[in-house]
mmCIF file as gemmi writes it, N, C-alpha and C atoms, coordinates in Angstrom:
data_model
loop_
_atom_site.group_PDB
_atom_site.id
_atom_site.type_symbol
_atom_site.label_atom_id
_atom_site.label_alt_id
_atom_site.label_comp_id
_atom_site.label_asym_id
_atom_site.label_entity_id
_atom_site.label_seq_id
_atom_site.pdbx_PDB_ins_code
_atom_site.Cartn_x
_atom_site.Cartn_y
_atom_site.Cartn_z
_atom_site.occupancy
_atom_site.B_iso_or_equiv
_atom_site.pdbx_formal_charge
_atom_site.auth_seq_id
_atom_site.auth_asym_id
_atom_site.pdbx_PDB_model_num
ATOM 1 N N . MET Axp A 1 ? 0.833 -1.188 0 1 0 ? 1 A 1
ATOM 2 C CA . MET Axp A 1 ? 0 0 0 1 0 ? 1 A 1
ATOM 3 C C . MET Axp A 1 ? 0.873 1.245 0 1 0 ? 1 A 1
ATOM 4 N N . ILE Axp A 2 ? 0.308 2.271 -0.504 1 0 ? 2 A 1
ATOM 5 C CA . ILE Axp A 2 ? 1.002 3.552 -0.53 1 0 ? 2 A 1
ATOM 6 C C . ILE Axp A 2 ? 0.945 4.17 0.865 1 0 ? 2 A 1
ATOM 7 N N . LYS Axp A 3 ? 1.926 4.931 1.185 1 0 ? 3 A 1
ATOM 8 C CA . LYS Axp A 3 ? 2.064 5.542 2.51 1 0 ? 3 A 1
ATOM 9 C C . LYS Axp A 3 ? 0.802 6.287 2.946 1 0 ? 3 A 1
ATOM 10 N N . TYR Axp A 4 ? 0.174 7.041 2.055 1 0 ? 4 A 1
ATOM 11 C CA . TYR Axp A 4 ? -1.008 7.818 2.409 1 0 ? 4 A 1
ATOM 12 C C . TYR Axp A 4 ? -2.201 6.92 2.732 1 0 ? 4 A 1
ATOM 13 N N . GLU Axp A 5 ? -2.331 5.815 2.011 1 0 ? 5 A 1
ATOM 14 C CA . GLU Axp A 5 ? -3.422 4.885 2.278 1 0 ? 5 A 1
ATOM 15 C C . GLU Axp A 5 ? -3.282 4.275 3.654 1 0 ? 5 A 1
ATOM 16 N N . VAL Axp A 6 ? -2.078 3.939 4.036 1 0 ? 6 A 1
ATOM 17 C CA . VAL Axp A 6 ? -1.841 3.349 5.351 1 0 ? 6 A 1
ATOM 18 C C . VAL Axp A 6 ? -2.194 4.361 6.434 1 0 ? 6 A 1
ATOM 19 N N . LYS Axp A 7 ? -1.802 5.597 6.257 1 0 ? 7 A 1
ATOM 20 C CA . LYS Axp A 7 ? -2.144 6.632 7.236 1 0 ? 7 A 1
ATOM 21 C C . LYS Axp A 7 ? -3.657 6.787 7.345 1 0 ? 7 A 1
ATOM 22 N N . PHE Axp A 8 ? -4.331 6.781 6.214 1 0 ? 8 A 1
ATOM 23 C CA . PHE Axp A 8 ? -5.791 6.905 6.217 1 0 ? 8 A 1
ATOM 24 C C . PHE Axp A 8 ? -6.427 5.736 6.967 1 0 ? 8 A 1
ATOM 25 N N . LEU Axp A 9 ? -6.021 4.533 6.66 1 0 ? 9 A 1
ATOM 26 C CA . LEU Axp A 9 ? -6.586 3.353 7.309 1 0 ? 9 A 1
ATOM 27 C C . LEU Axp A 9 ? -6.264 3.321 8.802 1 0 ? 9 A 1
ATOM 28 N N . ASP Axp A 10 ? -5.105 3.771 9.181 1 0 ? 10 A 1
ATOM 29 C CA . ASP Axp A 10 ? -4.729 3.787 10.599 1 0 ? 10 A 1
ATOM 30 C C . ASP Axp A 10 ? -5.597 4.733 11.42 1 0 ? 10 A 1
ATOM 31 N N . LYS Axp A 11 ? -6.142 5.739 10.8 1 0 ? 11 A 1
ATOM 32 C CA . LYS Axp A 11 ? -6.979 6.701 11.52 1 0 ? 11 A 1
ATOM 33 C C . LYS Axp A 11 ? -8.413 6.21 11.736 1 0 ? 11 A 1
ATOM 34 N N . LEU Axp A 12 ? -8.781 5.153 11.041 1 0 ? 12 A 1
ATOM 35 C CA . LEU Axp A 12 ? -10.145 4.64 11.152 1 0 ? 12 A 1
ATOM 36 C C . LEU Axp A 12 ? -10.278 3.713 12.353 1 0 ? 12 A 1
ATOM 37 N N . ASP Axp A 13 ? -11.518 3.569 12.814 1 0 ? 13 A 1
ATOM 38 C CA . ASP Axp A 13 ? -11.747 2.594 13.871 1 0 ? 13 A 1
ATOM 39 C C . ASP Axp A 13 ? -11.575 1.186 13.297 1 0 ? 13 A 1
ATOM 40 N N . TYR Axp A 14 ? -11.383 0.246 14.171 1 0 ? 14 A 1
ATOM 41 C CA . TYR Axp A 14 ? -11.052 -1.126 13.77 1 0 ? 14 A 1
ATOM 42 C C . TYR Axp A 14 ? -12.086 -1.726 12.819 1 0 ? 14 A 1
ATOM 43 N N . LYS Axp A 15 ? -13.368 -1.629 13.144 1 0 ? 15 A 1
ATOM 44 C CA . LYS Axp A 15 ? -14.412 -2.27 12.334 1 0 ? 15 A 1
ATOM 45 C C . LYS Axp A 15 ? -14.523 -1.64 10.945 1 0 ? 15 A 1
ATOM 46 N N . SER Axp A 16 ? -14.398 -0.331 10.865 1 0 ? 16 A 1
ATOM 47 C CA . SER Axp A 16 ? -14.446 0.337 9.555 1 0 ? 16 A 1
ATOM 48 C C . SER Axp A 16 ? -13.262 -0.099 8.699 1 0 ? 16 A 1
ATOM 49 N N . ARG Axp A 17 ? -12.093 -0.142 9.299 1 0 ? 17 A 1
ATOM 50 C CA . ARG Axp A 17 ? -10.89 -0.565 8.578 1 0 ? 17 A 1
ATOM 51 C C . ARG Axp A 17 ? -11.029 -2.007 8.082 1 0 ? 17 A 1
ATOM 52 N N . GLU Axp A 18 ? -11.553 -2.885 8.925 1 0 ? 18 A 1
ATOM 53 C CA . GLU Axp A 18 ? -11.73 -4.282 8.528 1 0 ? 18 A 1
ATOM 54 C C . GLU Axp A 18 ? -12.748 -4.42 7.399 1 0 ? 18 A 1
ATOM 55 N N . LYS Axp A 19 ? -13.794 -3.631 7.422 1 0 ? 19 A 1
ATOM 56 C CA . LYS Axp A 19 ? -14.802 -3.672 6.357 1 0 ? 19 A 1
ATOM 57 C C . LYS Axp A 19 ? -14.196 -3.225 5.023 1 0 ? 19 A 1
ATOM 58 N N . ILE Axp A 20 ? -13.409 -2.171 5.052 1 0 ? 20 A 1
ATOM 59 C CA . ILE Axp A 20 ? -12.757 -1.694 3.824 1 0 ? 20 A 1
ATOM 60 C C . ILE Axp A 20 ? -11.813 -2.759 3.285 1 0 ? 20 A 1
ATOM 61 N N . LEU Axp A 21 ? -10.998 -3.332 4.148 1 0 ? 21 A 1
ATOM 62 C CA . LEU Axp A 21 ? -10.062 -4.367 3.706 1 0 ? 21 A 1
ATOM 63 C C . LEU Axp A 21 ? -10.792 -5.608 3.199 1 0 ? 21 A 1
ATOM 64 N N . PHE Axp A 22 ? -11.879 -5.97 3.862 1 0 ? 22 A 1
ATOM 65 C CA . PHE Axp A 22 ? -12.682 -7.094 3.396 1 0 ? 22 A 1
ATOM 66 C C . PHE Axp A 22 ? -13.219 -6.83 1.991 1 0 ? 22 A 1
ATOM 67 N N . ASN Axp A 23 ? -13.733 -5.637 1.76 1 0 ? 23 A 1
ATOM 68 C CA . ASN Axp A 23 ? -14.281 -5.3 0.44 1 0 ? 23 A 1
ATOM 69 C C . ASN Axp A 23 ? -13.197 -5.217 -0.627 1 0 ? 23 A 1
ATOM 70 N N . ILE Axp A 24 ? -12.015 -4.802 -0.246 1 0 ? 24 A 1
ATOM 71 C CA . ILE Axp A 24 ? -10.912 -4.798 -1.208 1 0 ? 24 A 1
ATOM 72 C C . ILE Axp A 24 ? -10.633 -6.223 -1.655 1 0 ? 24 A 1
ATOM 73 N N . TRP Axp A 25 ? -10.548 -7.156 -0.714 1 0 ? 25 A 1
ATOM 74 C CA . TRP Axp A 25 ? -10.321 -8.561 -1.063 1 0 ? 25 A 1
ATOM 75 C C . TRP Axp A 25 ? -11.485 -9.131 -1.861 1 0 ? 25 A 1
ATOM 76 N N . LYS Axp A 26 ? -12.689 -8.75 -1.491 1 0 ? 26 A 1
ATOM 77 C CA . LYS Axp A 26 ? -13.888 -9.216 -2.21 1 0 ? 26 A 1
ATOM 78 C C . LYS Axp A 26 ? -13.871 -8.727 -3.652 1 0 ? 26 A 1
ATOM 79 N N . SER Axp A 27 ? -13.473 -7.495 -3.867 1 0 ? 27 A 1
ATOM 80 C CA . SER Axp A 27 ? -13.455 -6.927 -5.221 1 0 ? 27 A 1
ATOM 81 C C . SER Axp A 27 ? -12.412 -7.6 -6.112 1 0 ? 27 A 1
ATOM 82 N N . ARG Axp A 28 ? -11.438 -8.249 -5.519 1 0 ? 28 A 1
ATOM 83 C CA . ARG Axp A 28 ? -10.429 -8.959 -6.312 1 0 ? 28 A 1
ATOM 84 C C . ARG Axp A 28 ? -11.003 -10.216 -6.956 1 0 ? 28 A 1
ATOM 85 N N . GLU Axp A 29 ? -12.062 -10.759 -6.37 1 0 ? 29 A 1
ATOM 86 C CA . GLU Axp A 29 ? -12.64 -12.006 -6.858 1 0 ? 29 A 1
ATOM 87 C C . GLU Axp A 29 ? -13.936 -11.827 -7.638 1 0 ? 29 A 1
ATOM 88 N N . THR Axp A 30 ? -14.585 -10.707 -7.442 1 0 ? 30 A 1
ATOM 89 C CA . THR Axp A 30 ? -15.851 -10.477 -8.125 1 0 ? 30 A 1
ATOM 90 C C . THR Axp A 30 ? -15.9 -9.052 -8.659 1 0 ? 30 A 1
ATOM 91 N N . ASN Axp A 31 ? -16.587 -8.864 -9.748 1 0 ? 31 A 1
ATOM 92 C CA . ASN Axp A 31 ? -16.712 -7.54 -10.346 1 0 ? 31 A 1
ATOM 93 C C . ASN Axp A 31 ? -18.046 -6.93 -9.917 1 0 ? 31 A 1
ATOM 94 N N . ASP Axp A 32 ? -18.047 -6.269 -8.79 1 0 ? 32 A 1
ATOM 95 C CA . ASP Axp A 32 ? -19.252 -5.657 -8.245 1 0 ? 32 A 1
ATOM 96 C C . ASP Axp A 32 ? -19.174 -4.144 -8.439 1 0 ? 32 A 1
ATOM 97 N N . PRO Axp A 33 ? -20.005 -3.581 -9.313 1 0 ? 33 A 1
ATOM 98 C CA . PRO Axp A 33 ? -19.942 -2.133 -9.572 1 0 ? 33 A 1
ATOM 99 C C . PRO Axp A 33 ? -20.285 -1.278 -8.351 1 0 ? 33 A 1
ATOM 100 N N . LYS Axp A 34 ? -20.915 -1.87 -7.35 1 0 ? 34 A 1
ATOM 101 C CA . LYS Axp A 34 ? -21.188 -1.108 -6.127 1 0 ? 34 A 1
ATOM 102 C C . LYS Axp A 34 ? -19.913 -0.901 -5.313 1 0 ? 34 A 1
ATOM 103 N N . LEU Axp A 35 ? -18.942 -1.767 -5.517 1 0 ? 35 A 1
ATOM 104 C CA . LEU Axp A 35 ? -17.677 -1.657 -4.787 1 0 ? 35 A 1
ATOM 105 C C . LEU Axp A 35 ? -16.603 -0.937 -5.579 1 0 ? 35 A 1
ATOM 106 N N . PHE Axp A 36 ? -16.507 -1.261 -6.842 1 0 ? 36 A 1
ATOM 107 C CA . PHE Axp A 36 ? -15.381 -0.793 -7.642 1 0 ? 36 A 1
ATOM 108 C C . PHE Axp A 36 ? -15.889 -0.429 -9.024 1 0 ? 36 A 1
ATOM 109 N N . LYS Axp A 37 ? -15.79 0.841 -9.387 1 0 ? 37 A 1
ATOM 110 C CA . LYS Axp A 37 ? -16.274 1.222 -10.711 1 0 ? 37 A 1
ATOM 111 C C . LYS Axp A 37 ? -15.31 2.188 -11.384 1 0 ? 37 A 1
ATOM 112 N N . LYS Axp A 38 ? -15.366 2.155 -12.69 1 0 ? 38 A 1
ATOM 113 C CA . LYS Axp A 38 ? -14.499 2.984 -13.512 1 0 ? 38 A 1
ATOM 114 C C . LYS Axp A 38 ? -15.137 4.363 -13.668 1 0 ? 38 A 1
ATOM 115 N N . LEU Axp A 39 ? -14.387 5.404 -13.335 1 0 ? 39 A 1
ATOM 116 C CA . LEU Axp A 39 ? -14.886 6.77 -13.47 1 0 ? 39 A 1
ATOM 117 C C . LEU Axp A 39 ? -14.443 7.411 -14.781 1 0 ? 39 A 1
ATOM 118 N N . THR Axp A 40 ? -13.178 7.224 -15.102 1 0 ? 40 A 1
ATOM 119 C CA . THR Axp A 40 ? -12.629 7.683 -16.38 1 0 ? 40 A 1
ATOM 120 C C . THR Axp A 40 ? -11.73 6.571 -16.9 1 0 ? 40 A 1
ATOM 121 N N . GLU Axp A 41 ? -11.04 6.848 -17.964 1 0 ? 41 A 1
ATOM 122 C CA . GLU Axp A 41 ? -10.173 5.82 -18.545 1 0 ? 41 A 1
ATOM 123 C C . GLU Axp A 41 ? -9.113 5.333 -17.563 1 0 ? 41 A 1
ATOM 124 N N . ASN Axp A 42 ? -8.599 6.235 -16.726 1 0 ? 42 A 1
ATOM 125 C CA . ASN Axp A 42 ? -7.503 5.891 -15.823 1 0 ? 42 A 1
ATOM 126 C C . ASN Axp A 42 ? -7.839 5.993 -14.34 1 0 ? 42 A 1
ATOM 127 N N . ILE Axp A 43 ? -9.042 6.371 -14.003 1 0 ? 43 A 1
ATOM 128 C CA . ILE Axp A 43 ? -9.407 6.562 -12.6 1 0 ? 43 A 1
ATOM 129 C C . ILE Axp A 43 ? -10.541 5.616 -12.226 1 0 ? 43 A 1
ATOM 130 N N . TRP Axp A 44 ? -10.322 4.906 -11.124 1 0 ? 44 A 1
ATOM 131 C CA . TRP Axp A 44 ? -11.315 3.981 -10.583 1 0 ? 44 A 1
ATOM 132 C C . TRP Axp A 44 ? -11.681 4.421 -9.171 1 0 ? 44 A 1
ATOM 133 N N . GLU Axp A 45 ? -12.912 4.149 -8.792 1 0 ? 45 A 1
ATOM 134 C CA . GLU Axp A 45 ? -13.371 4.473 -7.451 1 0 ? 45 A 1
ATOM 135 C C . GLU Axp A 45 ? -13.714 3.182 -6.716 1 0 ? 45 A 1
ATOM 136 N N . PHE Axp A 46 ? -13.201 3.077 -5.514 1 0 ? 46 A 1
ATOM 137 C CA . PHE Axp A 46 ? -13.535 1.958 -4.649 1 0 ? 46 A 1
ATOM 138 C C . PHE Axp A 46 ? -14.375 2.522 -3.511 1 0 ? 46 A 1
ATOM 139 N N . ARG Axp A 47 ? -15.561 1.97 -3.302 1 0 ? 47 A 1
ATOM 140 C CA . ARG Axp A 47 ? -16.479 2.517 -2.303 1 0 ? 47 A 1
ATOM 141 C C . ARG Axp A 47 ? -16.905 1.447 -1.306 1 0 ? 47 A 1
ATOM 142 N N . THR Axp A 48 ? -16.916 1.846 -0.034 1 0 ? 48 A 1
ATOM 143 C CA . THR Axp A 48 ? -17.413 0.987 1.035 1 0 ? 48 A 1
ATOM 144 C C . THR Axp A 48 ? -18.369 1.796 1.887 1 0 ? 48 A 1
ATOM 145 N N . VAL Axp A 49 ? -19.516 1.218 2.191 1 0 ? 49 A 1
ATOM 146 C CA . VAL Axp A 49 ? -20.473 1.843 3.099 1 0 ? 49 A 1
ATOM 147 C C . VAL Axp A 49 ? -20.516 0.984 4.352 1 0 ? 49 A 1
ATOM 148 N N . PHE Axp A 50 ? -20.29 1.621 5.493 1 0 ? 50 A 1
ATOM 149 C CA . PHE Axp A 50 ? -20.295 0.895 6.755 1 0 ? 50 A 1
ATOM 150 C C . PHE Axp A 50 ? -20.767 1.823 7.865 1 0 ? 50 A 1
ATOM 151 N N . ASN Axp A 51 ? -21.741 1.355 8.612 1 0 ? 51 A 1
ATOM 152 C CA . ASN Axp A 51 ? -22.233 2.099 9.766 1 0 ? 51 A 1
ATOM 153 C C . ASN Axp A 51 ? -22.657 3.528 9.384 1 0 ? 51 A 1
ATOM 154 N N . LYS Axp A 52 ? -23.379 3.632 8.287 1 0 ? 52 A 1
ATOM 155 C CA . LYS Axp A 52 ? -23.907 4.899 7.756 1 0 ? 52 A 1
ATOM 156 C C . LYS Axp A 52 ? -22.823 5.877 7.309 1 0 ? 52 A 1
ATOM 157 N N . LYS Axp A 53 ? -21.635 5.37 7.06 1 0 ? 53 A 1
ATOM 158 C CA . LYS Axp A 53 ? -20.545 6.202 6.547 1 0 ? 53 A 1
ATOM 159 C C . LYS Axp A 53 ? -20.103 5.645 5.207 1 0 ? 53 A 1
ATOM 160 N N . GLN Axp A 54 ? -19.748 6.539 4.307 1 0 ? 54 A 1
ATOM 161 C CA . GLN Axp A 54 ? -19.225 6.126 3.007 1 0 ? 54 A 1
ATOM 162 C C . GLN Axp A 54 ? -17.736 6.427 2.954 1 0 ? 54 A 1
ATOM 163 N N . PHE Axp A 55 ? -16.987 5.431 2.546 1 0 ? 55 A 1
ATOM 164 C CA . PHE Axp A 55 ? -15.551 5.579 2.373 1 0 ? 55 A 1
ATOM 165 C C . PHE Axp A 55 ? -15.254 5.409 0.894 1 0 ? 55 A 1
ATOM 166 N N . ARG Axp A 56 ? -14.554 6.383 0.336 1 0 ? 56 A 1
ATOM 167 C CA . ARG Axp A 56 ? -14.23 6.322 -1.094 1 0 ? 56 A 1
ATOM 168 C C . ARG Axp A 56 ? -12.727 6.423 -1.265 1 0 ? 56 A 1
ATOM 169 N N . LEU Axp A 57 ? -12.188 5.466 -1.995 1 0 ? 57 A 1
ATOM 170 C CA . LEU Axp A 57 ? -10.768 5.455 -2.33 1 0 ? 57 A 1
ATOM 171 C C . LEU Axp A 57 ? -10.65 5.513 -3.841 1 0 ? 57 A 1
ATOM 172 N N . PHE Axp A 58 ? -9.696 6.244 -4.312 1 0 ? 58 A 1
ATOM 173 C CA . PHE Axp A 58 ? -9.5 6.354 -5.752 1 0 ? 58 A 1
ATOM 174 C C . PHE Axp A 58 ? -8.204 5.657 -6.154 1 0 ? 58 A 1
ATOM 175 N N . SER Axp A 59 ? -8.247 5.011 -7.262 1 0 ? 59 A 1
ATOM 176 C CA . SER Axp A 59 ? -7.037 4.36 -7.772 1 0 ? 59 A 1
ATOM 177 C C . SER Axp A 59 ? -6.788 4.804 -9.201 1 0 ? 59 A 1
ATOM 178 N N . PHE Axp A 60 ? -5.533 4.76 -9.564 1 0 ? 60 A 1
ATOM 179 C CA . PHE Axp A 60 ? -5.118 5.258 -10.879 1 0 ? 60 A 1
ATOM 180 C C . PHE Axp A 60 ? -4.341 4.2 -11.618 1 0 ? 60 A 1
């Protein structure tokens, strides 16, 4: 992981962090547009909703 992602994840509570990591692993095995979708040719959005909060990570 990139340094900034680790800092972001470290600031989250344990359950939120585990949900995001679980969804990252889940997205590796299945193509679920609710989790991972293409925004532009080179930008992807990874989204997790947990405990009424939305977490969005962008990948390039």
